[in-house]
C-alpha positions in Angstrom: -111.4 -68.1 -169.1 -110.6 -70.8 -166.6 -112.5 -74.0 -167.4 -113.1 -77.5 -166.0 -114.1 -76.4 -162.5 -115.3 -79.1 -160.1 -117.8 -76.6 -158.6 -120.2 -74.8 -161.0 -119.6 -71.0 -161.0 -122.1 -68.3 -162.2 -121.5 -64.6 -162.5 -124.0 -61.8 -162.1 -123.3 -58.4 -163.6 -125.9 -56.2 -162.1 -126.8 -53.5 -159.6 -127.1 -53.7 -155.8 -130.6 -53.5 -154.2 -130.3 -52.2 -150.7 -133.7 -53.7 -149.9 -132.4 -57.1 -150.8 -135.2 -58.1 -153.1 -133.7 -57.8 -156.5 -130.3 -57.2 -158.2 -127.2 -59.0 -157.1 -128.7 -59.9 -153.7 -131.5 -61.9 -155.4 -129.1 -63.4 -157.9 -126.6 -64.6 -155.3 -129.3 -66.2 -153.2 -130.7 -67.9 -156.3 -127.3 -69.2 -157.3 -126.8 -70.5 -153.7 -130.0 -72.5 -153.7 -129.0 -74.2 -156.9 -125.8 -75.2 -155.3 -123.8 -73.0 -157.7 -121.0 -70.7 -156.5 -122.1 -67.1 -157.1 -119.8 -64.3 -158.1 -120.6 -60.7 -158.9 -119.7 -57.6 -160.7 -121.5 -54.5 -159.5 -122.6 -51.9 -162.0 -124.4 -49.5 -159.7 -125.5 -49.1 -156.2 -129.1 -48.2 -155.4 -130.9 -46.9 -152.4 -134.2 -48.7 -152.6 -136.8 -50.5 -150.5 -140.2 -52.1 -151.1 -141.7 -48.7 -151.9 -139.3 -47.5 -154.6 -135.8 -46.4 -155.6 -134.5 -43.2 -154.0 -131.0 -43.0 -155.5 -128.8 -44.7 -158.1 -125.0 -44.3 -158.3 -123.2 -45.9 -161.3 -119.8 -47.4 -161.0 -117.1 -46.4 -163.5 -117.1 -48.8 -166.5 -113.4 -49.7 -165.7 -114.4 -50.8 -162.2 -117.1 -53.1 -163.6 -114.6 -54.6 -166.1 -112.0 -55.1 -163.4 -114.6 -57.2 -161.4 -115.4 -59.4 -164.3 -111.7 -60.0 -165.1 -110.9 -60.7 -161.5 -113.5 -63.5 -161.4 -113.1 -65.0 -164.8 -109.3 -65.0 -164.9 -109.0 -66.8 -161.6 -112.1 -68.7 -160.6 -113.7 -69.3 -164.0 -117.3 -68.8 -165.1 -119.6 -71.5 -166.5 -122.5 -69.1 -167.0 -123.2 -65.4 -166.5 -126.2 -63.1 -166.4 -126.5 -59.4 -166.9 -129.1 -57.3 -165.1 -129.2 -53.6 -164.6 -126.3 -52.1 -166.6 -127.7 -48.6 -166.3 -126.0 -46.7 -169.2 -124.4 -47.2 -172.6 -120.8 -46.8 -171.4 -121.2 -49.7 -168.9 -123.0 -51.8 -171.5 -120.3 -51.4 -174.1 -117.6 -52.1 -171.6 -119.3 -55.2 -170.3 -120.0 -56.5 -173.8 -116.4 -56.1 -174.8 -115.1 -57.8 -171.6 -117.5 -60.8 -171.9 -116.3 -61.3 -175.4 -112.7 -61.1 -174.3 -113.3 -63.6 -171.5 -115.2 -65.9 -174.0 -118.1 -66.3 -171.7 -120.6 -67.8 -174.0 -123.4 -69.1 -171.7 -124.8 -65.6 -171.2 -128.3 -64.8 -170.0 -129.3 -61.2 -170.7 -132.1 -59.7 -168.7 -132.4 -56.4 -170.5 -133.8 -54.4 -167.5 -135.1 -51.6 -169.8 -138.6 -51.3 -168.6 -140.2 -52.4 -165.3 -143.1 -54.9 -165.4 -145.3 -52.0 -164.6 -144.2 -50.2 -167.8 -141.8 -47.6 -166.3 -138.8 -47.0 -168.6 -135.5 -47.4 -166.7 -132.8 -46.5 -169.2 -132.4 -43.9 -172.0 -132.6 -44.4 -175.7 -128.8 -44.4 -176.2 -128.5 -47.3 -173.7 -131.3 -49.2 -175.4 -129.6 -48.9 -178.7 -126.3 -50.0 -177.2 -127.9 -53.0 -175.6 -129.4 -54.0 -178.9 -126.1 -53.7 -180.9 -123.6 -54.9 -178.3 -125.2 -57.4 -175.9 -128.1 -59.0 -177.7 -125.9 -60.7 -180.3 -123.9 -62.3 -177.4 -126.9 -63.6 -175.5 -127.5 -67.3 -175.3 -130.8 -66.5 -173.8 -132.6 -63.1 -173.7 -135.4 -62.6 -171.2 -137.5 -59.5 -172.0 -140.7 -58.7 -170.2 -143.8 -57.6 -172.1 -142.8 -54.0 -172.3 -139.2 -54.7 -173.2 -140.4 -57.1 -175.9 -142.6 -54.3 -177.3 -139.6 -51.9 -177.6 -137.3 -54.5 -179.0 -139.7 -55.9 -181.6 -141.6 -52.7 -182.4 -144.9 -54.6 -181.9 -147.8 -54.1 -179.6 -148.3 -57.1 -177.4 -151.8 -58.0 -176.3 -152.2 -61.7 -177.2 -150.3 -64.9 -177.2 -149.8 -64.6 -180.9 -148.4 -61.1 -180.3 -145.9 -62.6 -177.9 -144.9 -65.2 -180.4 -144.5 -62.7 -183.2 -142.4 -60.5 -180.9 -140.2 -63.4 -180.1 -139.5 -64.0 -183.8 -138.7 -60.3 -184.4 -136.4 -60.2 -181.4 -134.6 -63.4 -182.4 -133.5 -61.5 -185.6 -131.6 -59.1 -183.4 -129.0 -61.8 -182.6 -129.8 -63.7 -179.4 -129.7 -67.5 -179.8 -132.9 -68.0 -177.7 -135.6 -65.6 -176.7 -137.9 -65.9 -173.7 -140.7 -63.3 -173.8 -142.0 -63.2 -170.2 -145.8 -62.9 -169.5 -145.6 -61.4 -166.0 -147.0 -58.1 -167.4 -149.8 -59.8 -169.3 -153.4 -60.1 -168.0 -156.1 -62.6 -167.4 -155.3 -66.1 -168.8 -152.0 -64.9 -170.2 -150.6 -63.8 -166.8 -147.3 -65.6 -166.2 -147.3 -67.5 -169.5 -143.9 -67.2 -171.2 -143.0 -67.8 -174.9 -139.7 -69.4 -175.9 -138.2 -69.2 -179.4 -134.9 -70.6 -180.6 -135.2 -69.8 -184.3 -137.1 -73.0 -185.1 -138.9 -74.2 -182.0 -141.7 -72.1 -180.4 -142.8 -73.2 -176.9 -145.3 -71.9 -174.4 -144.1 -72.2 -170.8 -146.7 -72.2 -168.1 -146.9 -73.1 -164.5 -149.5 -72.4 -161.9 -150.4 -68.8 -161.1 -149.6 -67.6 -157.6 -151.7 -64.8 -156.2 -149.5 -62.4 -154.4 -148.6 -58.7 -154.5 -145.1 -59.5 -153.4 -143.3 -60.1 -156.7 -140.3 -57.8 -156.4 -137.2 -59.4 -158.0 -139.0 -62.0 -160.1 -137.2 -61.0 -163.3 -133.7 -61.0 -161.7 -134.5 -64.3 -160.0 -135.6 -66.0 -163.2 -132.6 -64.9 -165.2 -130.3 -65.9 -162.3 -132.0 -69.3 -162.0 -131.5 -69.9 -165.8 -127.8 -69.0 -165.5 -127.5 -71.4 -162.5 -129.0 -74.2 -164.4 -126.8 -73.5 -167.4 -123.8 -73.6 -165.1 -125.0 -77.0 -163.9 -124.9 -78.3 -167.5 -128.6 -78.1 -168.5 -129.6 -77.2 -172.1 -131.1 -73.8 -172.6 -134.8 -74.8 -172.8 -134.5 -77.2 -169.9 -132.7 -74.5 -167.9 -135.5 -72.0 -168.6 -138.2 -74.5 -167.6 -136.4 -75.3 -164.3 -135.9 -71.6 -163.6 -139.6 -70.9 -164.1 -140.6 -73.6 -161.7 -138.1 -72.2 -159.2 -139.6 -68.7 -159.4 -143.2 -70.1 -159.1 -142.2 -71.8 -155.8 -140.4 -68.7 -154.6 -143.6 -66.7 -155.2 -145.5 -69.1 -152.9 -143.2 -68.0 -150.1 -143.0 -64.3 -151.0 -142.1 -62.1 -148.2 -144.7 -59.6 -146.9 -142.3 -57.1 -145.6 -142.1 -53.3 -145.8 -144.9 -51.0 -146.9 -144.8 -51.8 -150.6 -144.1 -54.7 -152.8 -142.1 -57.4 -151.0 -139.7 -59.8 -152.6 -140.0 -63.5 -153.6 -138.8 -66.0 -151.0 -135.6 -67.3 -152.5 -135.1 -69.6 -149.4 -138.3 -71.6 -149.9 -136.5 -75.0 -149.6 -136.0 -74.0 -145.9 -139.5 -72.8 -145.3 -141.1 -76.0 -144.3 -138.3 -77.1 -142.0 -137.9 -76.1 -138.4 -134.4 -74.5 -137.8 -133.4 -77.0 -135.2 -134.1 -79.9 -137.5 -132.6 -78.7 -140.8 -130.5 -81.2 -142.6 -128.8 -79.2 -145.4 -127.5 -82.4 -147.1 -131.1 -83.4 -147.8 -132.8 -80.1 -148.8 -132.6 -80.7 -152.5 -133.3 -84.5 -152.4 
């Protein structure tokens, strides 16, 4: 892997969302607004919009590997994230290539179950994810339902989230962030962090909006971006959570269903004719 880059580089290994709300589209926008150069390896192409997914076409595992190799061998990768890997064959190929390229700052968004509880991959793929990718993850970011599958525990309370984080940690990831977006009442949006010793509760303000498409992708991409910028894992996770909260405040009410978060919120309060891009992040 090429190292010592002047410009931080992050890699997303995920599917394409034709509606632009999640997947690599969300990841690349998130990287850009962290001033990190975004690269990508597509795993599948989806035909989807704010209402739902109409079709999914997987790329051959060799094509996914070739993309990772093309980026890592030339440009270099300071941090990477995985999103929708879709099937066991792609997962195994990606895990092998990440190890070959020695990409250690890896954020794994398992994308097994939607935050509404809909299972997205089959049992073989889930088993492959657990055995091949979880042990390589610097940070794993399961939602409530994914955490239930990985831990084997029912999650209803904060204590349940903490116990699940401990169980999942034993599967190999160096840090676990159990997300509370699927929780209810006072636990909505509260995340639990566990690194094997330190248990932390991460909380920001709650944003009332139905337009939350892409929050999981955006969070994991923001963590990867912050890792690429040199931040420690927990600091990167806190910064990413703040970014997502702000993006939710500017969520886009587009389409007939669930719109995406507003990745471009740093621009939202500035008139186009007066934008000064050198000052947006100051």
